[in-house]
C-alpha positions as MATLAB code, in Angstrom:
seq = 'MILLSLFILIIPSLGFSPPPHRETITRSLQFAEDDASNELWLKNIEGNVKIIGYEGETVEITVEKTIDASTQERLQKGIEEVQLAAELDGNIMMVYMDAPFVDAHRKGDHFHYHADRHDDDYDYRMDFTVRVPRRVNLEVSTINDGSLTIENMQPQRIEAHNVNGPISCTNISGQTSAITVNGNVDISFTKAPDDNSRFKTINGDITLLTPKDFSADISFKSMNGDFYTNFEQIDYLPAEVSSNKEEGRNRTTYRIDRSTKIRIGQGGTTVETETLNGEVYLKHS';
ca = [
      57.504   11.358  -79.134;
      60.485   12.975  -77.442;
      58.693   13.017  -74.059;
      57.839    9.342  -74.388;
      61.463    8.463  -75.072;
      62.609   10.365  -71.998;
      60.040    8.568  -69.852;
      61.262    5.192  -71.080;
      64.852    6.130  -70.296;
      64.065    7.386  -66.789;
      62.036    4.388  -65.601;
      64.893    1.838  -65.659;
      67.123    4.215  -63.720;
      64.692    4.316  -60.789;
      65.166    0.652  -59.963;
      62.720   -1.748  -58.355;
      63.111   -4.032  -55.360;
      62.869   -7.742  -56.158;
      59.901   -9.638  -54.709;
      60.476  -11.255  -51.296;
      61.934  -14.746  -51.300;
      59.774  -17.357  -49.575;
      60.551  -21.004  -49.015;
      59.420  -23.856  -46.787;
      62.062  -25.860  -44.927;
      61.289  -29.200  -43.282;
      63.380  -31.366  -40.995;
      62.752  -34.419  -38.792;
      64.821  -35.560  -35.815;
      64.370  -38.265  -33.201;
      65.755  -38.723  -29.705;
      67.771  -41.891  -29.155;
      65.400  -42.972  -26.370;
      61.947  -42.059  -25.123;
      63.102  -40.517  -21.843;
      61.512  -38.018  -19.432;
      64.739  -35.975  -19.491;
      64.575  -35.245  -23.245;
      64.545  -31.520  -24.007;
      63.886  -29.338  -27.043;
      65.704  -26.001  -27.076;
      64.346  -23.718  -29.809;
      65.604  -20.179  -30.409;
      64.187  -17.704  -32.918;
      64.739  -13.986  -33.470;
      62.152  -12.723  -35.970;
      58.869  -14.591  -36.361;
      56.364  -16.958  -34.793;
      57.026  -20.149  -32.877;
      54.289  -22.775  -32.610;
      54.788  -26.044  -30.707;
      52.168  -28.792  -31.085;
      52.315  -31.875  -28.883;
      51.337  -35.232  -30.354;
      51.609  -38.960  -29.694;
      54.575  -39.578  -31.945;
      58.305  -40.271  -31.715;
      59.884  -37.705  -34.042;
      60.263  -33.944  -33.799;
      58.874  -32.602  -37.069;
      60.045  -29.091  -37.945;
      58.475  -26.845  -40.572;
      59.848  -23.350  -41.146;
      58.470  -20.655  -43.427;
      61.495  -18.553  -44.338;
      61.097  -15.041  -45.772;
      63.879  -12.767  -47.035;
      63.270   -9.217  -48.273;
      65.844   -6.814  -49.719;
      66.185   -3.745  -51.920;
      68.410   -5.434  -54.530;
      68.778   -8.905  -55.980;
      72.338   -9.104  -54.676;
      71.260   -8.380  -51.112;
      68.326  -10.747  -51.440;
      70.640  -13.557  -52.508;
      72.934  -12.792  -49.591;
      70.036  -13.215  -47.170;
      68.892  -16.432  -48.834;
      72.354  -17.930  -48.406;
      73.069  -16.623  -44.900;
      69.826  -17.272  -42.999;
      69.407  -21.001  -42.402;
      67.680  -23.510  -40.151;
      69.996  -25.359  -37.778;
      68.918  -28.535  -35.982;
      71.205  -30.836  -34.026;
      70.986  -33.512  -31.362;
      73.416  -33.649  -28.435;
      72.532  -36.558  -26.158;
      69.062  -35.895  -24.770;
      69.125  -32.236  -25.909;
      67.743  -31.202  -29.299;
      68.771  -27.706  -30.409;
      66.772  -25.990  -33.160;
      67.458  -22.391  -34.135;
      67.750  -19.713  -36.779;
      71.384  -19.624  -37.844;
      73.380  -16.958  -39.686;
      76.946  -15.561  -39.699;
      75.896  -12.964  -37.096;
      74.539  -15.607  -34.687;
      76.602  -17.212  -31.922;
      74.905  -20.437  -30.800;
      76.381  -23.188  -28.666;
      75.589  -25.415  -25.730;
      77.251  -24.556  -22.446;
      76.506  -27.289  -19.930;
      72.785  -27.281  -19.255;
      72.309  -23.929  -20.996;
      72.006  -22.858  -24.623;
      74.008  -19.707  -25.371;
      72.287  -17.893  -28.244;
      73.218  -14.358  -29.260;
      72.783  -12.296  -32.430;
      75.081   -9.357  -33.170;
      74.203   -7.805  -36.521;
      75.844   -4.600  -37.756;
      74.215   -4.229  -41.180;
      70.704   -4.234  -42.564;
      71.368   -5.570  -46.045;
      68.145   -7.564  -45.891;
      65.163   -8.336  -43.675;
      64.528  -11.897  -42.577;
      61.800  -13.873  -40.849;
      61.483  -17.495  -39.745;
      58.067  -18.847  -38.714;
      58.419  -22.192  -36.899;
      55.769  -24.897  -36.585;
      57.091  -27.922  -34.680;
      55.297  -31.159  -33.820;
      56.816  -32.589  -30.645;
      56.213  -35.761  -28.591;
      54.024  -34.613  -25.690;
      56.409  -35.421  -22.853;
      59.502  -33.649  -24.222;
      60.607  -30.758  -21.988;
      60.619  -27.362  -23.677;
      62.817  -24.273  -23.621;
      61.593  -22.091  -26.480;
      61.818  -18.406  -27.354;
      61.376  -15.729  -29.988;
      62.111  -12.005  -29.834;
      60.487   -9.769  -32.443;
      57.262   -9.619  -34.420;
      56.004  -13.041  -33.446;
      53.736  -14.975  -31.142;
      54.834  -17.989  -29.128;
      52.226  -20.763  -28.966;
      52.374  -24.142  -27.210;
      49.574  -26.707  -27.467;
      48.875  -30.126  -25.944;
      52.160  -30.663  -24.095;
      52.551  -32.651  -20.838;
      56.277  -32.564  -19.993;
      57.916  -32.042  -16.629;
      58.998  -28.506  -17.544;
      58.093  -25.722  -19.986;
      60.025  -22.465  -20.389;
      58.636  -19.932  -22.872;
      60.169  -16.502  -23.503;
      59.141  -13.689  -25.821;
      59.948   -9.986  -26.020;
      57.659   -8.232  -28.492;
      54.730  -10.586  -28.714;
      52.265  -12.730  -26.743;
      52.625  -16.194  -25.226;
      49.812  -18.742  -25.350;
      49.986  -22.220  -23.786;
      46.890  -24.402  -24.221;
      46.151  -27.790  -22.634;
      49.468  -28.081  -20.834;
      50.733  -29.515  -17.562;
      54.032  -29.466  -15.698;
      56.184  -26.746  -14.184;
      55.809  -23.704  -16.435;
      57.552  -20.368  -16.846;
      56.142  -17.931  -19.433;
      57.695  -14.464  -19.619;
      57.323  -11.673  -22.180;
      57.734   -7.895  -22.239;
      55.070   -6.637  -24.629;
      52.125   -8.993  -24.918;
      49.541  -11.059  -23.091;
      50.277  -14.353  -21.360;
      47.444  -16.903  -21.712;
      47.788  -20.295  -20.006;
      45.358  -23.228  -19.969;
      46.287  -26.001  -17.511;
      44.907  -29.534  -17.618;
      45.955  -29.882  -13.959;
      47.883  -27.941  -11.332;
      51.628  -27.730  -12.091;
      53.813  -30.180  -10.179;
      56.333  -27.504   -9.225;
      56.498  -23.742   -8.734;
      55.585  -21.786  -11.868;
      55.990  -18.191  -12.996;
      54.105  -15.919  -15.409;
      55.242  -12.381  -16.141;
      54.669   -9.552  -18.619;
      55.377   -5.825  -18.521;
      52.678   -4.583  -20.884;
      49.839   -7.077  -21.051;
      47.334   -9.210  -19.169;
      47.886  -12.639  -17.637;
      45.062  -15.175  -17.898;
      45.239  -18.584  -16.200;
      42.502  -21.100  -17.017;
      42.459  -24.171  -14.751;
      40.267  -27.146  -13.832;
      37.677  -26.501  -11.124;
      39.570  -28.680   -8.596;
      42.738  -26.602   -9.022;
      44.751  -26.014   -5.822;
      47.783  -23.725   -5.508;
      49.233  -20.726   -3.700;
      48.998  -17.686   -5.970;
      51.364  -14.716   -5.792;
      50.127  -11.532   -7.508;
      52.032   -8.317   -8.194;
      51.016   -5.407  -10.445;
      51.630   -1.670  -10.369;
      48.714   -0.691  -12.616;
      46.367   -3.659  -12.566;
      44.059   -5.856  -10.496;
      43.517   -9.542   -9.784;
      40.239  -11.250  -10.761;
      39.044  -14.802  -10.116;
      35.849  -16.859  -10.156;
      37.153  -19.262   -7.480;
      35.094  -19.021   -4.305;
      37.332  -20.850   -1.818;
      40.094  -18.299   -1.263;
      42.313  -17.667    1.751;
      44.590  -14.649    2.008;
      48.112  -15.546    3.091;
      50.364  -13.342    5.236;
      53.160  -11.383    3.616;
      56.565  -13.041    3.679;
      59.244  -11.305    5.732;
      62.956  -11.928    5.164;
      65.788  -10.760    7.394;
      69.442   -9.983    6.804;
      71.731   -9.676    9.818;
      74.718   -7.383    9.282;
      77.431   -8.693   11.586;
      79.784   -5.726   11.376;
      77.087   -3.127   12.051;
      75.233   -5.219   14.651;
      71.822   -4.752   13.071;
      69.205   -6.738   11.188;
      67.349   -5.491    8.110;
      63.834   -6.797    7.465;
      62.228   -6.850    4.034;
      58.513   -7.399    3.403;
      57.440   -9.027    0.148;
      54.918   -6.701   -1.487;
      53.166   -9.430   -3.436;
      49.581  -10.322   -2.584;
      49.309  -14.025   -1.791;
      46.166  -16.132   -1.808;
      45.490  -19.831   -1.424;
      43.184  -21.584   -3.869;
      41.639  -24.821   -2.630;
      44.120  -26.759   -0.508;
      47.125  -24.796   -1.745;
      50.262  -26.553   -2.908;
      52.803  -25.330   -5.412;
      53.384  -21.589   -5.806;
      52.166  -19.879   -8.971;
      53.770  -16.443   -9.326;
      52.077  -13.798  -11.497;
      53.505  -10.352  -12.189;
      52.631   -7.550  -14.592;
      53.386   -3.836  -14.624;
      50.575   -2.576  -16.861;
      47.877   -5.219  -16.973;
      45.365   -7.381  -15.150;
      45.637  -10.946  -13.870;
      42.724  -13.349  -14.362;
      42.504  -16.748  -12.666;
      39.487  -18.704  -13.904;
      38.284  -22.271  -13.615;
      36.491  -23.954  -16.491;
];
């Protein structure tokens, strides 16, 4: 009986973490006009970002917010601090994870977004799913523990950035830049991009899936990988040489671009691919 009493007294002193807090946040915004210059800027830090294009007029945002902490007090702090921010400034829509440690503001045609956190009172995660009119230009990013996915978009421009996670763009068109550090980059074009595009990862493969009539000039660079394609009409292009004349020293320095360049079909816009540890695949459907 004495042992049982001691056990009962000890258990409360150990303490238990509260269960994670989960909630769903929804928001809808609409551009003033249906214009080709409309842009969505979305910034996330922890979690997934998924963009789905559709034939609608509103931007429909759904966020799954998760807060985890060792005490109820810290959990409540995270619930109150981590919020969804969404605002419209002319033809620019800015959507982002906001908190006291986040500095977010528009600076001309750029979105300054920086997080500077000095404590770890709680863990947080925001998983974004956003339905967007197909022709809205995109500048979207996440950083940790999340994938970045874009589907069925046909804007003039797409910029997708990740750090610790993959990027996947399916059924897209337009000038595209997709860059990550740790993860694969998978792109499916409905047609050749209208302007120069860039795809880069440090640790991962790059896969480009295109229509059979795809034409472009491809630039390939990898330290520990190879380039594969099922296109048959391929022409190798000469290396580009740049020069820099030093007036004071009366000499000219020449630099040779070490990228491998090939022409697919009739050529056209430049598609740049670069990976350090990975392969590059260019395939037609």
